[in-house]
mmCIF file as gemmi writes it, N, C-alpha and C atoms, coordinates in Angstrom:
data_model
loop_
_atom_site.group_PDB
_atom_site.id
_atom_site.type_symbol
_atom_site.label_atom_id
_atom_site.label_alt_id
_atom_site.label_comp_id
_atom_site.label_asym_id
_atom_site.label_entity_id
_atom_site.label_seq_id
_atom_site.pdbx_PDB_ins_code
_atom_site.Cartn_x
_atom_site.Cartn_y
_atom_site.Cartn_z
_atom_site.occupancy
_atom_site.B_iso_or_equiv
_atom_site.pdbx_formal_charge
_atom_site.auth_seq_id
_atom_site.auth_asym_id
_atom_site.pdbx_PDB_model_num
ATOM 1 N N . MET Axp A 1 ? -7.322 3.373 15.536 1 0 ? 1 A 1
ATOM 2 C CA . MET Axp A 1 ? -7.653 3.037 14.135 1 0 ? 1 A 1
ATOM 3 C C . MET Axp A 1 ? -7.757 1.373 14.231 1 0 ? 1 A 1
ATOM 4 N N . TYR Axp A 2 ? -8.794 1.142 13.325 1 0 ? 2 A 1
ATOM 5 C CA . TYR Axp A 2 ? -9.07 -0.244 13.117 1 0 ? 2 A 1
ATOM 6 C C . TYR Axp A 2 ? -8.614 -0.695 11.752 1 0 ? 2 A 1
ATOM 7 N N . ILE Axp A 3 ? -7.891 -1.891 11.623 1 0 ? 3 A 1
ATOM 8 C CA . ILE Axp A 3 ? -7.38 -2.209 10.291 1 0 ? 3 A 1
ATOM 9 C C . ILE Axp A 3 ? -7.95 -4.09 10.155 1 0 ? 3 A 1
ATOM 10 N N . LEU Axp A 4 ? -8.628 -4.06 9.162 1 0 ? 4 A 1
ATOM 11 C CA . LEU Axp A 4 ? -9.032 -5.675 9.127 1 0 ? 4 A 1
ATOM 12 C C . LEU Axp A 4 ? -7.59 -6.416 8.638 1 0 ? 4 A 1
ATOM 13 N N . ASP Axp A 5 ? -7.392 -7.268 9.487 1 0 ? 5 A 1
ATOM 14 C CA . ASP Axp A 5 ? -6.239 -8.157 9.28 1 0 ? 5 A 1
ATOM 15 C C . ASP Axp A 5 ? -6.432 -9.242 8.402 1 0 ? 5 A 1
ATOM 16 N N . ARG Axp A 6 ? -7.305 -10.102 8.733 1 0 ? 6 A 1
ATOM 17 C CA . ARG Axp A 6 ? -7.82 -11.031 8.09 1 0 ? 6 A 1
ATOM 18 C C . ARG Axp A 6 ? -9.061 -11.671 8.43 1 0 ? 6 A 1
ATOM 19 N N . PHE Axp A 7 ? -9.682 -12.817 7.643 1 0 ? 7 A 1
ATOM 20 C CA . PHE Axp A 7 ? -10.637 -13.387 8.201 1 0 ? 7 A 1
ATOM 21 C C . PHE Axp A 7 ? -10.309 -14.883 8.342 1 0 ? 7 A 1
ATOM 22 N N . GLU Axp A 8 ? -10.774 -15.4 9.43 1 0 ? 8 A 1
ATOM 23 C CA . GLU Axp A 8 ? -10.566 -16.974 9.664 1 0 ? 8 A 1
ATOM 24 C C . GLU Axp A 8 ? -11.91 -17.534 10.033 1 0 ? 8 A 1
ATOM 25 N N . GLY Axp A 9 ? -12.374 -18.162 9.292 1 0 ? 9 A 1
ATOM 26 C CA . GLY Axp A 9 ? -13.603 -18.68 9.377 1 0 ? 9 A 1
ATOM 27 C C . GLY Axp A 9 ? -14.874 -17.807 9.478 1 0 ? 9 A 1
ATOM 28 N N . GLU Axp A 10 ? -15.221 -17.753 10.646 1 0 ? 10 A 1
ATOM 29 C CA . GLU Axp A 10 ? -16.551 -16.916 10.839 1 0 ? 10 A 1
ATOM 30 C C . GLU Axp A 10 ? -16.307 -15.849 11.673 1 0 ? 10 A 1
ATOM 31 N N . CYS Axp A 11 ? -14.837 -15.865 11.856 1 0 ? 11 A 1
ATOM 32 C CA . CYS Axp A 11 ? -14.272 -14.656 12.707 1 0 ? 11 A 1
ATOM 33 C C . CYS Axp A 11 ? -13.404 -13.666 11.803 1 0 ? 11 A 1
ATOM 34 N N . ALA Axp A 12 ? -13.45 -12.358 12.046 1 0 ? 12 A 1
ATOM 35 C CA . ALA Axp A 12 ? -12.619 -11.355 11.596 1 0 ? 12 A 1
ATOM 36 C C . ALA Axp A 12 ? -11.528 -11.03 12.477 1 0 ? 12 A 1
ATOM 37 N N . LEU Axp A 13 ? -10.063 -10.904 12.068 1 0 ? 13 A 1
ATOM 38 C CA . LEU Axp A 13 ? -9.217 -10.501 13.141 1 0 ? 13 A 1
ATOM 39 C C . LEU Axp A 13 ? -8.948 -8.819 12.546 1 0 ? 13 A 1
ATOM 40 N N . ILE Axp A 14 ? -8.868 -7.882 13.79 1 0 ? 14 A 1
ATOM 41 C CA . ILE Axp A 14 ? -8.874 -6.613 13.597 1 0 ? 14 A 1
ATOM 42 C C . ILE Axp A 14 ? -7.707 -6.022 14.261 1 0 ? 14 A 1
ATOM 43 N N . GLU Axp A 15 ? -6.591 -5.369 13.607 1 0 ? 15 A 1
ATOM 44 C CA . GLU Axp A 15 ? -5.606 -4.697 14.299 1 0 ? 15 A 1
ATOM 45 C C . GLU Axp A 15 ? -6.069 -3.444 14.934 1 0 ? 15 A 1
ATOM 46 N N . VAL Axp A 16 ? -5.965 -3.257 16.215 1 0 ? 16 A 1
ATOM 47 C CA . VAL Axp A 16 ? -6.329 -1.822 16.865 1 0 ? 16 A 1
ATOM 48 C C . VAL Axp A 16 ? -5.078 -1.271 17.459 1 0 ? 16 A 1
ATOM 49 N N . THR Axp A 17 ? -5.001 -0.024 16.907 1 0 ? 17 A 1
ATOM 50 C CA . THR Axp A 17 ? -3.942 0.909 17.367 1 0 ? 17 A 1
ATOM 51 C C . THR Axp A 17 ? -4.566 2.003 18.15 1 0 ? 17 A 1
ATOM 52 N N . ASP Axp A 18 ? -4.181 1.943 19.346 1 0 ? 18 A 1
ATOM 53 C CA . ASP Axp A 18 ? -4.471 3.354 20.237 1 0 ? 18 A 1
ATOM 54 C C . ASP Axp A 18 ? -3.859 4.625 19.992 1 0 ? 18 A 1
ATOM 55 N N . GLU Axp A 19 ? -4.198 5.647 20.824 1 0 ? 19 A 1
ATOM 56 C CA . GLU Axp A 19 ? -3.445 6.837 20.52 1 0 ? 19 A 1
ATOM 57 C C . GLU Axp A 19 ? -2.145 6.821 20.84 1 0 ? 19 A 1
ATOM 58 N N . ASN Axp A 20 ? -1.595 6.013 21.694 1 0 ? 20 A 1
ATOM 59 C CA . ASN Axp A 20 ? 0.077 5.759 22.098 1 0 ? 20 A 1
ATOM 60 C C . ASN Axp A 20 ? 0.619 5.167 20.914 1 0 ? 20 A 1
ATOM 61 N N . GLY Axp A 21 ? -0.029 4.626 20.078 1 0 ? 21 A 1
ATOM 62 C CA . GLY Axp A 21 ? 0.603 3.848 19.062 1 0 ? 21 A 1
ATOM 63 C C . GLY Axp A 21 ? 0.797 2.225 19.464 1 0 ? 21 A 1
ATOM 64 N N . ALA Axp A 22 ? 0.176 1.88 20.444 1 0 ? 22 A 1
ATOM 65 C CA . ALA Axp A 22 ? 0.121 0.353 20.781 1 0 ? 22 A 1
ATOM 66 C C . ALA Axp A 22 ? -0.86 -0.446 19.965 1 0 ? 22 A 1
ATOM 67 N N . VAL Axp A 23 ? -0.44 -1.739 19.681 1 0 ? 23 A 1
ATOM 68 C CA . VAL Axp A 23 ? -1.21 -2.391 18.645 1 0 ? 23 A 1
ATOM 69 C C . VAL Axp A 23 ? -1.421 -3.718 19.443 1 0 ? 23 A 1
ATOM 70 N N . CYS Axp A 24 ? -3 -3.897 18.974 1 0 ? 24 A 1
ATOM 71 C CA . CYS Axp A 24 ? -3.223 -5.345 19.601 1 0 ? 24 A 1
ATOM 72 C C . CYS Axp A 24 ? -4.295 -5.973 18.428 1 0 ? 24 A 1
ATOM 73 N N . ILE Axp A 25 ? -4.688 -7.293 18.447 1 0 ? 25 A 1
ATOM 74 C CA . ILE Axp A 25 ? -5.577 -7.969 17.541 1 0 ? 25 A 1
ATOM 75 C C . ILE Axp A 25 ? -6.55 -8.356 18.464 1 0 ? 25 A 1
ATOM 76 N N . ILE Axp A 26 ? -7.898 -7.986 17.865 1 0 ? 26 A 1
ATOM 77 C CA . ILE Axp A 26 ? -8.925 -8.309 18.364 1 0 ? 26 A 1
ATOM 78 C C . ILE Axp A 26 ? -9.66 -9.475 17.443 1 0 ? 26 A 1
ATOM 79 N N . LYS Axp A 27 ? -10.542 -10.283 17.838 1 0 ? 27 A 1
ATOM 80 C CA . LYS Axp A 27 ? -11.349 -11.146 17.334 1 0 ? 27 A 1
ATOM 81 C C . LYS Axp A 27 ? -12.656 -10.812 17.465 1 0 ? 27 A 1
ATOM 82 N N . VAL Axp A 28 ? -13.674 -10.7 16.228 1 0 ? 28 A 1
ATOM 83 C CA . VAL Axp A 28 ? -14.992 -10.54 16.455 1 0 ? 28 A 1
ATOM 84 C C . VAL Axp A 28 ? -15.597 -11.351 15.255 1 0 ? 28 A 1
ATOM 85 N N . ASP Axp A 29 ? -16.815 -11.546 15.579 1 0 ? 29 A 1
ATOM 86 C CA . ASP Axp A 29 ? -17.821 -12.067 14.538 1 0 ? 29 A 1
ATOM 87 C C . ASP Axp A 29 ? -17.654 -11.679 13.131 1 0 ? 29 A 1
ATOM 88 N N . ARG Axp A 30 ? -17.724 -12.454 12.221 1 0 ? 30 A 1
ATOM 89 C CA . ARG Axp A 30 ? -17.495 -11.91 10.868 1 0 ? 30 A 1
ATOM 90 C C . ARG Axp A 30 ? -18.756 -11.176 10.484 1 0 ? 30 A 1
ATOM 91 N N . CYS Axp A 31 ? -19.773 -11.411 11.094 1 0 ? 31 A 1
ATOM 92 C CA . CYS Axp A 31 ? -21.13 -10.664 10.831 1 0 ? 31 A 1
ATOM 93 C C . CYS Axp A 31 ? -20.988 -9.367 11.393 1 0 ? 31 A 1
ATOM 94 N N . LEU Axp A 32 ? -20.105 -8.797 12.113 1 0 ? 32 A 1
ATOM 95 C CA . LEU Axp A 32 ? -19.923 -7.589 12.637 1 0 ? 32 A 1
ATOM 96 C C . LEU Axp A 32 ? -19.076 -6.721 11.688 1 0 ? 32 A 1
ATOM 97 N N . VAL Axp A 33 ? -18.664 -7.323 10.637 1 0 ? 33 A 1
ATOM 98 C CA . VAL Axp A 33 ? -17.772 -6.471 9.722 1 0 ? 33 A 1
ATOM 99 C C . VAL Axp A 33 ? -18.639 -6.404 8.396 1 0 ? 33 A 1
ATOM 100 N N . SER Axp A 34 ? -18.647 -5.24 7.906 1 0 ? 34 A 1
ATOM 101 C CA . SER Axp A 34 ? -19.659 -5.022 6.422 1 0 ? 34 A 1
ATOM 102 C C . SER Axp A 34 ? -19.029 -5.994 5.286 1 0 ? 34 A 1
ATOM 103 N N . ASP Axp A 35 ? -20.006 -6.432 4.539 1 0 ? 35 A 1
ATOM 104 C CA . ASP Axp A 35 ? -19.513 -7.3 3.495 1 0 ? 35 A 1
ATOM 105 C C . ASP Axp A 35 ? -18.591 -6.751 2.631 1 0 ? 35 A 1
ATOM 106 N N . ASN Axp A 36 ? -18.576 -5.319 2.363 1 0 ? 36 A 1
ATOM 107 C CA . ASN Axp A 36 ? -17.626 -5.115 1.298 1 0 ? 36 A 1
ATOM 108 C C . ASN Axp A 36 ? -16.074 -4.729 1.863 1 0 ? 36 A 1
ATOM 109 N N . SER Axp A 37 ? -16.028 -4.947 3.062 1 0 ? 37 A 1
ATOM 110 C CA . SER Axp A 37 ? -14.646 -4.897 3.579 1 0 ? 37 A 1
ATOM 111 C C . SER Axp A 37 ? -13.64 -6.201 3.304 1 0 ? 37 A 1
ATOM 112 N N . SER Axp A 38 ? -12.497 -5.668 3.073 1 0 ? 38 A 1
ATOM 113 C CA . SER Axp A 38 ? -11.536 -6.843 2.807 1 0 ? 38 A 1
ATOM 114 C C . SER Axp A 38 ? -10.103 -6.648 3.463 1 0 ? 38 A 1
ATOM 115 N N . GLU Axp A 39 ? -9.282 -7.617 3.437 1 0 ? 39 A 1
ATOM 116 C CA . GLU Axp A 39 ? -8.107 -7.641 4.178 1 0 ? 39 A 1
ATOM 117 C C . GLU Axp A 39 ? -7.354 -6.268 3.757 1 0 ? 39 A 1
ATOM 118 N N . GLY Axp A 40 ? -6.902 -5.525 4.874 1 0 ? 40 A 1
ATOM 119 C CA . GLY Axp A 40 ? -6.138 -4.265 4.786 1 0 ? 40 A 1
ATOM 120 C C . GLY Axp A 40 ? -6.994 -3.069 4.849 1 0 ? 40 A 1
ATOM 121 N N . ASP Axp A 41 ? -8.18 -3.085 4.948 1 0 ? 41 A 1
ATOM 122 C CA . ASP Axp A 41 ? -9.061 -2.046 4.906 1 0 ? 41 A 1
ATOM 123 C C . ASP Axp A 41 ? -9.027 -1.282 6.334 1 0 ? 41 A 1
ATOM 124 N N . VAL Axp A 42 ? -9.145 0.109 6.378 1 0 ? 42 A 1
ATOM 125 C CA . VAL Axp A 42 ? -9.181 0.776 7.407 1 0 ? 42 A 1
ATOM 126 C C . VAL Axp A 42 ? -10.56 0.767 7.863 1 0 ? 42 A 1
ATOM 127 N N . LEU Axp A 43 ? -11.052 0.458 9.121 1 0 ? 43 A 1
ATOM 128 C CA . LEU Axp A 43 ? -12.512 0.356 9.429 1 0 ? 43 A 1
ATOM 129 C C . LEU Axp A 43 ? -12.731 1.46 10.484 1 0 ? 43 A 1
ATOM 130 N N . ILE Axp A 44 ? -14.261 1.835 10.458 1 0 ? 44 A 1
ATOM 131 C CA . ILE Axp A 44 ? -14.895 2.638 11.409 1 0 ? 44 A 1
ATOM 132 C C . ILE Axp A 44 ? -15.931 1.78 12.276 1 0 ? 44 A 1
ATOM 133 N N . LEU Axp A 45 ? -15.723 1.852 13.272 1 0 ? 45 A 1
ATOM 134 C CA . LEU Axp A 45 ? -16.905 1.165 14.205 1 0 ? 45 A 1
ATOM 135 C C . LEU Axp A 45 ? -17.992 2.186 14.579 1 0 ? 45 A 1
ATOM 136 N N . ASN Axp A 46 ? -19.112 1.668 14.01 1 0 ? 46 A 1
ATOM 137 C CA . ASN Axp A 46 ? -20.371 2.441 13.809 1 0 ? 46 A 1
ATOM 138 C C . ASN Axp A 46 ? -21.693 1.623 14.309 1 0 ? 46 A 1
ATOM 139 N N . CYS Axp A 47 ? -22.193 1.95 15.569 1 0 ? 47 A 1
ATOM 140 C CA . CYS Axp A 47 ? -23.049 1.064 16.013 1 0 ? 47 A 1
ATOM 141 C C . CYS Axp A 47 ? -22.89 -0.298 16.276 1 0 ? 47 A 1
ATOM 142 N N . GLY Axp A 48 ? -21.847 -0.637 16.496 1 0 ? 48 A 1
ATOM 143 C CA . GLY Axp A 48 ? -21.627 -2.126 16.675 1 0 ? 48 A 1
ATOM 144 C C . GLY Axp A 48 ? -21.1 -2.881 15.428 1 0 ? 48 A 1
ATOM 145 N N . ILE Axp A 49 ? -21.049 -2.037 14.541 1 0 ? 49 A 1
ATOM 146 C CA . ILE Axp A 49 ? -20.435 -2.791 13.084 1 0 ? 49 A 1
ATOM 147 C C . ILE Axp A 49 ? -19.306 -2.192 12.419 1 0 ? 49 A 1
ATOM 148 N N . TYR Axp A 50 ? -18.256 -2.806 12.08 1 0 ? 50 A 1
ATOM 149 C CA . TYR Axp A 50 ? -17.089 -2.343 11.348 1 0 ? 50 A 1
ATOM 150 C C . TYR Axp A 50 ? -17.37 -1.95 9.738 1 0 ? 50 A 1
ATOM 151 N N . HIS Axp A 51 ? -17.178 -0.815 9.658 1 0 ? 51 A 1
ATOM 152 C CA . HIS Axp A 51 ? -17.553 -0.251 8.206 1 0 ? 51 A 1
ATOM 153 C C . HIS Axp A 51 ? -16.113 0.089 7.515 1 0 ? 51 A 1
ATOM 154 N N . THR Axp A 52 ? -16.257 -0.139 6.274 1 0 ? 52 A 1
ATOM 155 C CA . THR Axp A 52 ? -14.942 0.481 5.412 1 0 ? 52 A 1
ATOM 156 C C . THR Axp A 52 ? -14.752 1.801 5.636 1 0 ? 52 A 1
ATOM 157 N N . ASP Axp A 53 ? -13.575 2.532 5.932 1 0 ? 53 A 1
ATOM 158 C CA . ASP Axp A 53 ? -13.574 4.047 5.639 1 0 ? 53 A 1
ATOM 159 C C . ASP Axp A 53 ? -12.738 4.067 4.416 1 0 ? 53 A 1
ATOM 160 N N . LYS Axp A 54 ? -13.266 4.155 3.274 1 0 ? 54 A 1
ATOM 161 C CA . LYS Axp A 54 ? -12.848 4.237 1.904 1 0 ? 54 A 1
ATOM 162 C C . LYS Axp A 54 ? -11.522 5.183 1.868 1 0 ? 54 A 1
ATOM 163 N N . ASP Axp A 55 ? -11.913 6.413 2.075 1 0 ? 55 A 1
ATOM 164 C CA . ASP Axp A 55 ? -10.847 7.435 1.933 1 0 ? 55 A 1
ATOM 165 C C . ASP Axp A 55 ? -9.727 6.951 2.807 1 0 ? 55 A 1
ATOM 166 N N . ALA Axp A 56 ? -9.775 6.666 3.996 1 0 ? 56 A 1
ATOM 167 C CA . ALA Axp A 56 ? -8.403 6.397 4.828 1 0 ? 56 A 1
ATOM 168 C C . ALA Axp A 56 ? -7.941 5.149 4.29 1 0 ? 56 A 1
ATOM 169 N N . THR Axp A 57 ? -8.72 4.191 3.811 1 0 ? 57 A 1
ATOM 170 C CA . THR Axp A 57 ? -7.975 3.132 3.221 1 0 ? 57 A 1
ATOM 171 C C . THR Axp A 57 ? -7.148 3.498 1.973 1 0 ? 57 A 1
ATOM 172 N N . ILE Axp A 58 ? -7.741 4.208 1.109 1 0 ? 58 A 1
ATOM 173 C CA . ILE Axp A 58 ? -6.814 4.681 -0.086 1 0 ? 58 A 1
ATOM 174 C C . ILE Axp A 58 ? -5.665 5.438 0.227 1 0 ? 58 A 1
ATOM 175 N N . GLN Axp A 59 ? -5.881 6.285 1.462 1 0 ? 59 A 1
ATOM 176 C CA . GLN Axp A 59 ? -4.617 6.943 1.81 1 0 ? 59 A 1
ATOM 177 C C . GLN Axp A 59 ? -3.604 5.942 2.449 1 0 ? 59 A 1
ATOM 178 N N . ARG Axp A 60 ? -3.947 5.158 3.385 1 0 ? 60 A 1
ATOM 179 C CA . ARG Axp A 60 ? -3.089 3.981 3.954 1 0 ? 60 A 1
ATOM 180 C C . ARG Axp A 60 ? -2.43 3.385 2.718 1 0 ? 60 A 1
ATOM 181 N N . LYS Axp A 61 ? -3.061 2.888 1.848 1 0 ? 61 A 1
ATOM 182 C CA . LYS Axp A 61 ? -2.496 1.901 0.805 1 0 ? 61 A 1
ATOM 183 C C . LYS Axp A 61 ? -1.392 2.939 -0.053 1 0 ? 61 A 1
ATOM 184 N N . LYS Axp A 62 ? -1.689 4.175 -0.178 1 0 ? 62 A 1
ATOM 185 C CA . LYS Axp A 62 ? -0.766 5.051 -0.938 1 0 ? 62 A 1
ATOM 186 C C . LYS Axp A 62 ? 0.469 5.26 -0.058 1 0 ? 62 A 1
ATOM 187 N N . GLU Axp A 63 ? 0.373 5.383 1.268 1 0 ? 63 A 1
ATOM 188 C CA . GLU Axp A 63 ? 1.576 5.563 2.335 1 0 ? 63 A 1
ATOM 189 C C . GLU Axp A 63 ? 2.384 4.18 2.279 1 0 ? 63 A 1
ATOM 190 N N . MET Axp A 64 ? 1.524 3.046 2.238 1 0 ? 64 A 1
ATOM 191 C CA . MET Axp A 64 ? 2.321 1.749 2.338 1 0 ? 64 A 1
ATOM 192 C C . MET Axp A 64 ? 3.234 1.578 0.952 1 0 ? 64 A 1
ATOM 193 N N . ASN Axp A 65 ? 2.702 2.037 -0.242 1 0 ? 65 A 1
ATOM 194 C CA . ASN Axp A 65 ? 3.3 1.859 -1.641 1 0 ? 65 A 1
ATOM 195 C C . ASN Axp A 65 ? 4.373 2.74 -1.639 1 0 ? 65 A 1
ATOM 196 N N . GLU Axp A 66 ? 4.372 4.035 -1.044 1 0 ? 66 A 1
ATOM 197 C CA . GLU Axp A 66 ? 5.493 4.848 -1.034 1 0 ? 66 A 1
ATOM 198 C C . GLU Axp A 66 ? 6.489 4.403 -0.126 1 0 ? 66 A 1
ATOM 199 N N . ARG Axp A 67 ? 6.312 3.831 0.964 1 0 ? 67 A 1
ATOM 200 C CA . ARG Axp A 67 ? 7.324 3.065 1.823 1 0 ? 67 A 1
ATOM 201 C C . ARG Axp A 67 ? 8.017 2.133 1.046 1 0 ? 67 A 1
ATOM 202 N N . LEU Axp A 68 ? 7.272 1.228 0.552 1 0 ? 68 A 1
ATOM 203 C CA . LEU Axp A 68 ? 7.606 -0.009 -0.12 1 0 ? 68 A 1
ATOM 204 C C . LEU Axp A 68 ? 8.698 0.618 -1.36 1 0 ? 68 A 1
ATOM 205 N N . ARG Axp A 69 ? 8.127 1.558 -2.011 1 0 ? 69 A 1
ATOM 206 C CA . ARG Axp A 69 ? 9.082 2.319 -3.156 1 0 ? 69 A 1
ATOM 207 C C . ARG Axp A 69 ? 10.512 2.709 -2.73 1 0 ? 69 A 1
ATOM 208 N N . LYS Axp A 70 ? 10.449 3.316 -1.489 1 0 ? 70 A 1
ATOM 209 C CA . LYS Axp A 70 ? 11.51 4.027 -0.992 1 0 ? 70 A 1
ATOM 210 C C . LYS Axp A 70 ? 12.505 2.763 -0.522 1 0 ? 70 A 1
ATOM 211 N N . LEU Axp A 71 ? 11.872 1.684 0.187 1 0 ? 71 A 1
ATOM 212 C CA . LEU Axp A 71 ? 12.748 0.547 0.37 1 0 ? 71 A 1
ATOM 213 C C . LEU Axp A 71 ? 13.498 -0.214 -0.675 1 0 ? 71 A 1
ATOM 214 N N . LEU Axp A 72 ? 12.743 0.011 -1.852 1 0 ? 72 A 1
ATOM 215 C CA . LEU Axp A 72 ? 13.336 -0.971 -3.146 1 0 ? 72 A 1
ATOM 216 C C . LEU Axp A 72 ? 14.26 -0.205 -3.844 1 0 ? 72 A 1
ATOM 217 N N . LYS Axp A 73 ? 14.359 1.34 -3.276 1 0 ? 73 A 1
ATOM 218 C CA . LYS Axp A 73 ? 15.518 1.962 -4.069 1 0 ? 73 A 1
ATOM 219 C C . LYS Axp A 73 ? 16.778 1.498 -3.925 1 0 ? 73 A 1
């Protein structure tokens, strides 16, 4: 899974999680990330360009909000 962590100048930092759950951060040129992507979005790599997966992003944000709600109880 790819998640856009943040932008730093002309670079995008992307959190990559492999099938074993290991996480690392990769740095790519900002031009390789679609213009409509924002921090926290789930990304799909297609033909060398990272595009936002809108459905996966919505689901991830719901799950994160639910975790936060449970913590604040």
